[in-house]
C-alpha positions as CSV (number, residue, x, y, z in Angstrom):
1,M,-26.7,25.3,63.2
2,R,-25.2,22.9,65.7
3,P,-21.4,23.3,66.5
4,P,-19.1,21.1,64.3
5,R,-17.7,17.9,65.7
6,P,-14.0,18.3,66.5
7,P,-12.0,17.0,63.2
8,I,-9.4,14.5,63.5
9,L,-6.1,14.9,61.6
10,L,-4.0,12.2,59.9
11,D,-0.4,12.9,59.2
12,A,-0.2,9.7,57.1
13,A,-3.6,9.3,55.1
14,Y,-2.7,6.3,53.1
15,E,-0.3,3.3,53.7
16,D,0.7,3.4,49.8
17,P,0.2,7.0,48.8
18,A,1.9,6.3,45.4
19,A,-0.9,4.1,44.5
20,V,-3.6,6.6,45.3
21,R,-1.6,9.3,43.5
22,A,-1.5,7.2,40.4
23,L,-5.1,7.0,40.1
24,V,-5.3,10.7,39.3
25,P,-3.7,10.6,35.7
26,R,-5.1,7.3,35.1
27,N,-8.8,8.5,35.3
28,A,-8.5,11.8,33.5
29,P,-10.1,13.7,31.8
30,Y,-11.7,15.9,34.5
31,W,-14.6,18.5,34.4
32,P,-15.1,22.0,35.9
33,V,-16.9,21.6,39.5
34,M,-19.1,24.8,38.5
35,R,-21.2,22.6,36.2
36,Y,-23.1,21.5,39.4
37,L,-24.8,24.8,39.4
38,A,-27.1,26.1,36.6
39,N,-27.1,29.8,37.1
40,A,-26.0,32.7,39.4
41,T,-29.2,32.1,41.5
42,E,-28.2,28.7,42.3
43,M,-24.5,29.8,42.9
44,R,-25.9,32.4,45.3
45,A,-28.1,29.8,47.2
46,V,-25.0,27.5,47.7
47,G,-22.0,30.0,48.1
48,G,-23.5,33.3,48.9
49,N,-23.2,36.6,46.9
50,A,-19.4,36.3,46.6
51,V,-19.5,33.1,44.6
52,A,-22.4,34.3,42.6
53,Q,-20.6,37.7,41.7
54,R,-17.2,36.0,40.7
55,A,-16.7,36.3,36.9
56,G,-15.6,33.5,34.9
57,V,-15.2,29.7,35.5
58,L,-12.5,28.8,38.0
59,P,-9.8,26.3,36.9
60,W,-11.1,23.8,39.5
61,F,-11.9,20.4,38.0
62,R,-13.4,17.3,39.4
63,G,-14.0,13.7,38.9
64,D,-16.4,11.2,40.7
65,W,-14.6,7.8,41.6
66,A,-17.2,6.3,43.7
67,H,-20.9,6.7,44.6
68,D,-22.7,3.6,46.2
69,G,-19.6,1.7,45.0
70,P,-16.5,2.3,43.0
71,K,-16.7,3.9,39.4
72,I,-12.9,3.3,38.8
73,A,-10.5,0.5,39.2
74,G,-8.1,0.1,42.0
75,L,-10.0,2.3,44.4
76,E,-9.7,0.0,47.4
77,P,-7.0,2.0,49.2
78,V,-9.3,4.9,49.4
79,L,-12.8,3.5,49.8
80,E,-11.8,0.9,52.3
81,N,-9.2,3.0,54.0
82,P,-8.9,1.7,57.6
83,R,-7.7,5.0,58.9
84,F,-10.7,6.8,57.5
85,L,-13.2,4.2,58.8
86,E,-11.7,4.5,62.2
87,A,-11.5,8.3,62.4
88,A,-15.1,8.3,61.0
89,R,-16.4,6.1,64.0
90,Q,-14.4,8.3,66.4
91,L,-15.8,11.5,64.9
92,F,-19.5,10.5,65.5
93,D,-19.2,7.8,68.1
94,G,-21.0,5.7,65.5
95,E,-21.1,1.9,65.2
96,I,-21.7,1.7,61.5
97,V,-19.6,3.4,58.9
98,R,-20.7,3.1,55.3
99,P,-18.4,4.5,52.6
100,Q,-20.6,6.4,50.1
101,S,-18.6,8.5,47.6
102,V,-15.0,9.4,46.5
103,Y,-14.2,12.3,44.4
104,V,-11.0,14.2,43.2
105,N,-10.4,17.8,42.8
106,L,-7.8,19.3,40.9
107,M,-7.0,23.0,41.0
108,A,-4.7,25.2,39.2
109,P,-3.3,28.5,40.4
110,I,-6.0,30.6,41.5
111,A,-5.3,34.1,42.9
112,E,-8.0,34.5,45.6
113,G,-8.7,32.2,48.4
114,G,-12.1,30.5,48.4
115,E,-15.2,31.2,50.2
116,A,-15.8,29.4,53.4
117,H,-18.5,26.9,52.7
118,L,-20.4,23.6,54.0
119,D,-20.6,20.5,52.0
120,V,-23.8,19.0,50.5
121,P,-25.8,17.4,53.3
122,V,-27.8,14.1,53.1
123,F,-31.2,13.6,54.3
124,R,-33.4,10.5,54.6
125,G,-35.3,10.7,51.2
126,I,-33.6,13.7,49.7
127,E,-30.1,13.2,48.4
128,R,-27.9,14.9,45.6
129,D,-28.3,12.2,43.1
130,L,-32.0,13.0,42.7
131,Y,-32.0,16.8,43.9
132,P,-30.0,19.8,43.1
133,V,-27.1,20.8,45.6
134,W,-28.8,24.4,46.2
135,L,-32.0,22.6,47.7
136,L,-29.8,20.3,50.1
137,N,-27.6,23.3,51.1
138,T,-30.7,25.4,51.8
139,M,-32.3,22.6,53.8
140,G,-29.1,22.2,55.9
141,R,-28.8,25.9,56.6
142,S,-32.5,26.3,57.7
143,G,-32.2,23.8,60.4
144,L,-35.8,22.5,59.7
145,F,-34.9,19.0,58.6
146,R,-32.3,18.0,61.4
147,D,-34.4,15.0,62.4
148,W,-33.9,13.6,58.9
149,Q,-30.2,14.4,58.4
150,V,-27.6,11.7,58.3
151,D,-24.1,12.2,59.8
152,V,-21.6,12.3,57.2
153,A,-17.8,11.9,57.8
154,T,-15.6,13.5,55.3
155,A,-11.8,12.7,54.8
156,V,-10.0,15.3,52.7
157,S,-6.5,14.2,51.7
158,W,-4.0,15.8,49.5
159,F,-1.2,15.7,47.1
160,Y,0.4,19.0,46.7
161,G,3.8,20.4,47.5
162,G,3.7,23.8,46.0
163,E,2.9,27.2,47.4
164,G,-0.4,28.3,48.8
165,G,-3.2,26.0,48.7
166,A,-3.8,25.7,52.6
167,F,-6.8,24.2,53.9
168,D,-8.6,26.4,56.3
169,Y,-11.2,25.0,58.7
170,W,-13.5,26.6,61.3
171,A,-13.2,23.7,63.9
172,E,-14.6,26.1,66.6
173,G,-17.5,27.5,64.7
174,H,-17.6,30.4,62.0
175,E,-17.4,33.2,64.6
176,K,-14.0,32.1,65.3
177,T,-10.6,32.4,63.7
178,P,-10.1,29.2,61.6
179,Q,-7.3,26.8,61.8
180,R,-5.0,26.3,58.9
181,L,-3.4,23.1,57.4
182,G,-0.6,24.2,55.2
183,A,2.4,22.8,53.3
184,P,3.6,20.2,52.9
185,L,0.1,18.7,52.2
186,D,1.3,15.4,50.6
187,N,-0.6,12.5,52.2
188,R,-2.2,14.4,54.9
189,A,-5.9,14.3,55.7
190,V,-8.5,15.9,57.8
191,V,-11.5,13.8,58.8
192,G,-14.2,16.3,59.5
193,D,-17.9,17.0,60.2
194,N,-17.9,19.2,56.9
195,D,-21.7,19.6,56.6
196,F,-21.4,21.7,59.9
197,M,-17.7,22.6,59.8
198,F,-16.9,25.4,57.4
199,H,-13.9,25.1,55.3
200,R,-12.2,26.5,52.4
201,V,-9.0,26.6,49.9
202,D,-6.6,29.6,50.2
203,A,-5.0,31.0,47.3
204,I,-3.1,28.4,45.2
205,G,0.4,29.0,43.7
206,P,2.9,31.8,44.0
207,A,1.4,35.2,44.8
208,N,2.4,36.4,41.2
209,A,1.3,33.4,39.4
210,P,-1.1,33.9,36.4
211,S,-4.6,32.6,37.2
212,S,-6.5,30.8,34.3
213,E,-9.9,31.7,35.3
214,D,-11.0,32.0,31.5
215,V,-11.8,28.2,31.1
216,S,-15.5,27.4,30.0
217,L,-17.9,25.1,31.6
218,A,-17.3,22.9,28.5
219,S,-13.6,22.4,29.1
220,E,-12.0,19.4,30.4
221,L,-8.5,18.8,32.2
222,F,-6.4,16.1,30.2
223,A,-3.5,14.2,31.5
224,L,-0.3,14.2,29.1
225,A,2.1,11.5,28.9
226,D,5.0,13.4,30.2
227,G,3.0,14.1,33.2
228,S,1.9,17.6,32.5
229,W,-1.8,18.7,32.3
230,E,-3.7,20.6,29.6
231,V,-7.3,22.2,29.6
232,R,-9.0,21.6,26.3
233,E,-12.4,22.6,24.9
234,G,-12.9,20.5,22.0
235,E,-9.6,20.6,19.8
236,A,-8.3,24.0,21.4
237,V,-5.9,24.1,24.1
238,L,-6.9,26.7,26.7
239,A,-4.1,26.2,29.3
240,R,-1.2,24.0,30.2
241,Y,0.1,23.0,33.5
242,P,3.2,21.1,35.0
243,A,2.1,18.4,37.5
244,E,3.6,20.3,40.4
245,A,1.2,23.3,39.7
246,L,-1.9,21.3,40.3
247,R,-3.3,21.1,43.9
248,V,-4.8,17.6,44.2
249,S,-7.2,16.6,46.8
250,V,-9.2,13.3,47.5
251,S,-12.4,13.6,49.4
252,W,-14.0,10.3,51.0
253,K,-17.4,10.5,52.3
254,A,-19.2,8.0,54.6
255,L,-22.5,7.7,56.2
256,V,-22.1,7.2,60.0
257,F,-25.0,5.6,62.0
258,R,-25.1,5.3,65.8
259,D,-26.3,1.8,65.7
260,A,-28.2,-0.8,63.6
261,E,-31.5,0.8,64.3
262,A,-30.2,4.1,62.7
263,A,-28.9,2.3,59.8
264,R,-32.2,0.3,59.5
265,R,-34.3,3.3,59.3
266,Y,-32.1,4.8,56.5
267,N,-32.3,1.5,54.6
268,E,-36.0,1.1,54.8
269,R,-36.6,5.0,54.2
270,A,-38.4,5.3,57.3
271,D,-40.6,8.4,57.5
272,A,-38.3,9.6,54.5
273,L,-38.8,13.3,53.3
274,E,-40.8,13.8,50.1
275,L,-40.3,17.1,47.9
276,D,-43.8,18.2,48.5
277,E,-43.2,18.2,52.3
278,V,-39.8,19.8,52.0
279,V,-41.3,22.8,49.9
280,A,-44.3,22.9,52.2
281,R,-42.0,23.5,55.2
282,L,-39.7,26.0,53.4
283,L,-42.8,27.9,52.4
284,A,-44.4,27.9,56.0
285,D,-40.9,29.1,57.4
286,L,-40.9,32.0,54.6
287,D,-44.4,33.1,55.8
288,A,-43.4,32.9,59.5
289,R,-40.5,35.3,58.7
290,G,-42.7,37.7,56.8
291,Q,-41.1,36.8,53.7
292,G,-43.7,34.7,52.1
293,V,-43.8,33.9,48.2
294,E,-46.5,32.3,46.1
295,P,-46.1,28.5,46.0
296,P,-43.9,27.7,42.8
297,A,-45.3,25.5,40.1
298,D,-41.6,24.2,39.8
299,P,-39.9,24.5,43.0
300,L,-36.7,23.3,41.6
301,G,-36.4,25.7,38.7
302,D,-38.3,28.7,40.2
303,T,-35.7,31.5,40.5
304,A,-37.9,33.6,42.9
305,F,-38.4,30.9,45.2
306,V,-34.6,30.0,45.2
307,E,-33.8,33.7,45.7
308,A,-36.3,34.0,48.7
309,L,-34.6,31.1,50.3
310,S,-31.2,32.4,49.9
311,R,-32.2,35.6,51.6
312,A,-33.9,33.8,54.4
313,H,-31.2,31.3,54.9
314,A,-28.0,33.2,53.9
315,L,-24.5,32.1,55.2
316,P,-23.5,33.6,58.3
317,D,-20.6,36.0,58.4
318,R,-17.2,34.2,58.8
319,V,-14.0,35.3,60.5
320,Y,-11.3,34.9,57.8
321,P,-7.5,34.4,58.6
322,S,-5.8,37.8,58.6
323,E,-2.9,36.8,56.6
324,A,-5.2,35.9,53.5
325,E,-7.3,39.2,53.7
326,T,-5.2,41.0,51.0
327,R,-5.5,38.1,48.5
328,H,-9.2,37.6,49.0
329,H,-11.2,40.5,47.6
330,A,-14.8,39.0,47.5
331,T,-17.7,40.5,49.5
332,R,-18.8,38.3,52.4
């Protein structure tokens, strides 16, 4: 993997943070982020053994606010944020910045810090609106498809004033100790090369806070009129939280092109990847490693194929911040 580009920190993410913050309850309910992954095999392919072995569904909820255009009203302060646009240009020294997506994460108290991970990359011809995230993550880690990979700038901004919930980011690579952005997190942002820069969320809430990790994939997070939140599955209420207990982050992603020619190649799908070619390259790589498997009839659903790729392209060891070790017990 290539080293990540140095991230850009913004002490003021939005000119009018209250307008952005108001979008959060207005566009509830939200759904568990773990719905992206169908089974433990796919979890392992994306996040490694620690994620696959973690029991239960974390109280981590998501909503998609934009993808190739806004999905909600009033998103202009985020989607067209000039501070994000300029930082994205600087990050990749690019002429053209094309905002692609915005999503919001709401996280309740969680006793352990998360795994350091990379975001889902974008390739000409293979993107997450058509293909599963485990495939794109594997393609990114393999390094076999770098010529098709598109630069993506990610601006992560926060609305949270509680304990914990720090943002750890490996700006100097996974072999080095990460940098940490901690409280206060309100209206701050990091614009980063998150497809190559490992990052994670530390434990959220006070050390003795109960962690509601018994929510289900069918549950949703609802905003209440008094400003609090509750997790529901059908008519059943699984958990309630005051507003200040939830760590809210808004992620903005944009494709960045060095020049008009690079943008044209993307627009016109010049030499775009097809699934058959991706599978053939991955199979050839497994053969070259002495880890070959039978060509799968259903490459997107064959667990043996996914497991073989997970072993061949496992996440590298990461150096975690020492102060978090006692609160992070997962194997890595």
